[in-house]
C-alpha positions as CSV (number, residue, x, y, z in Angstrom):
1,M,115.9,102.1,132.7
2,E,116.7,98.4,133.3
3,N,113.2,97.4,132.3
4,Y,113.4,99.6,129.2
5,N,116.6,97.9,128.1
6,T,115.2,94.5,128.8
7,I,112.0,95.2,126.8
8,N,114.1,96.6,123.9
9,D,116.4,93.6,123.9
10,V,113.5,91.1,124.0
11,L,111.5,92.9,121.2
12,V,114.5,93.3,118.9
13,K,115.5,89.6,119.3
14,L,111.9,88.4,119.0
15,F,111.2,90.3,115.8
16,N,114.5,89.1,114.3
17,E,113.8,85.5,115.2
18,I,110.0,85.1,114.9
19,M,109.7,84.4,111.2
20,D,112.6,81.9,111.3
21,I,111.2,80.2,114.4
22,E,107.7,80.0,113.0
23,E,108.9,78.6,109.7
24,K,110.9,75.9,111.5
25,A,107.9,75.0,113.6
26,I,105.3,74.9,111.0
27,I,107.0,73.9,107.7
28,T,107.3,70.2,108.4
29,E,107.9,67.2,106.1
30,E,104.2,67.2,105.2
31,F,104.2,70.9,104.4
32,K,107.7,71.3,103.0
33,D,106.4,72.5,99.6
34,I,105.0,75.8,100.9
35,S,106.5,78.9,102.5
36,N,105.7,80.7,105.7
37,N,104.0,83.3,103.6
38,D,101.9,80.6,102.0
39,M,100.9,79.4,105.4
40,H,99.7,82.9,106.3
41,V,97.6,82.9,103.1
42,I,96.1,79.6,104.2
43,E,95.4,81.1,107.6
44,A,93.7,84.2,106.0
45,I,91.4,82.0,103.9
46,G,90.3,80.1,107.0
47,K,88.4,76.9,107.4
48,N,84.8,78.1,107.7
49,Q,83.6,79.2,104.3
50,S,84.7,80.3,100.8
51,K,85.9,83.8,100.6
52,N,86.4,86.2,97.7
53,M,89.8,87.2,96.7
54,S,89.3,90.9,97.7
55,T,88.4,89.9,101.3
56,V,91.5,87.7,101.7
57,A,93.8,90.3,100.0
58,K,92.5,93.0,102.4
59,T,93.1,90.7,105.4
60,L,96.7,90.2,104.3
61,S,97.2,93.9,103.2
62,V,98.2,92.9,99.7
63,T,96.8,93.6,96.3
64,V,94.5,91.1,94.6
65,G,97.2,90.7,91.9
66,T,99.8,89.7,94.5
67,L,97.3,87.3,96.1
68,T,96.5,85.8,92.8
69,I,100.1,84.7,92.3
70,A,100.1,83.0,95.8
71,I,96.7,81.4,95.2
72,N,97.8,80.0,91.8
73,N,100.8,78.3,93.5
74,L,98.6,77.0,96.4
75,V,96.0,75.6,93.9
76,K,98.8,73.8,92.0
77,K,100.1,72.3,95.2
78,G,96.6,71.1,96.3
79,Y,96.1,73.4,99.3
80,V,93.4,75.7,97.9
81,N,90.3,75.3,95.8
82,R,89.1,78.0,93.4
83,A,85.6,78.4,92.0
84,R,83.4,81.0,90.4
85,S,80.5,82.3,92.5
86,E,77.1,81.0,91.4
87,E,75.5,84.4,92.0
88,D,78.1,86.4,90.1
89,R,80.4,84.6,87.8
90,R,82.9,87.5,87.9
91,V,83.6,86.7,91.6
92,V,86.3,84.1,92.3
93,L,85.8,82.2,95.6
94,I,88.7,80.4,97.3
95,S,88.5,77.8,100.0
96,L,90.9,75.3,101.6
97,S,91.1,71.7,100.3
98,S,91.5,68.9,102.8
99,K,95.3,69.3,102.6
100,G,94.9,73.1,103.2
101,V,92.7,72.4,106.3
102,R,95.5,70.1,107.6
103,A,98.0,72.9,107.1
104,F,95.7,75.4,108.8
105,D,95.2,73.1,111.8
106,H,99.0,72.5,112.1
107,H,99.6,76.3,112.0
108,E,96.9,76.9,114.5
109,K,98.4,74.3,116.8
110,F,101.8,76.2,116.7
111,H,100.0,79.5,117.6
112,N,98.1,77.8,120.4
113,E,101.3,76.5,121.9
114,M,102.9,79.9,121.5
115,I,100.1,81.5,123.5
116,K,100.2,78.9,126.2
117,A,103.9,79.4,126.6
118,T,103.4,83.2,126.7
119,L,100.7,82.9,129.4
120,A,102.4,80.2,131.5
121,G,102.8,81.3,135.1
122,L,100.8,84.5,134.7
123,D,97.8,85.2,136.9
124,Q,94.7,86.9,135.5
125,E,95.9,90.4,136.4
126,Q,99.3,89.9,134.8
127,T,97.5,88.5,131.7
128,K,95.4,91.7,131.5
129,V,98.6,93.9,131.7
130,L,100.3,91.8,129.0
131,V,97.2,92.1,126.7
132,K,97.2,95.9,127.2
133,A,100.9,96.1,126.4
134,L,100.5,94.0,123.3
135,K,97.5,96.1,122.1
136,N,99.7,99.3,122.7
137,L,102.4,97.7,120.6
138,S,100.0,96.7,117.9
139,R,98.5,100.2,117.8
140,F,102.0,101.7,117.5
141,F,102.8,99.5,114.5
142,R,99.5,100.3,112.8
143,E,100.0,104.1,113.3
144,Y,103.7,104.0,112.5
145,G,102.9,102.1,109.2
146,K,100.4,104.8,108.2
147,D,103.0,107.6,108.5
148,K,105.6,105.8,106.3
């Protein structure tokens, strides 16, 4: 029962604090003109290649209309480039500008530090158990979200 209470306490506190902690860590002087949600849009676009709006919207579990509002703001602020596909002019492709890539890298650095801190002091077997527990938690949220 003690482990149950400890896990409950840690998860509740973690969920209550994570967005605030992440925002304080990643929204720096250079990136003060965007929100934590904007940073997650930047993350979903990624650095590798242009993506269409539908792909990014699906990644974020939002509508294309909702994404369009976020993209308009990020284009205005210089984080995202928008272009029409050469193959099909109806398709809008989005990619990160150099400023967007810097924001992406900054966000990725925070996540890498978070993972390192999480795994600090764990051996390979403990890491496997943690990964399994986190996958179980992730599956719970996906399934719980479908029912509601």
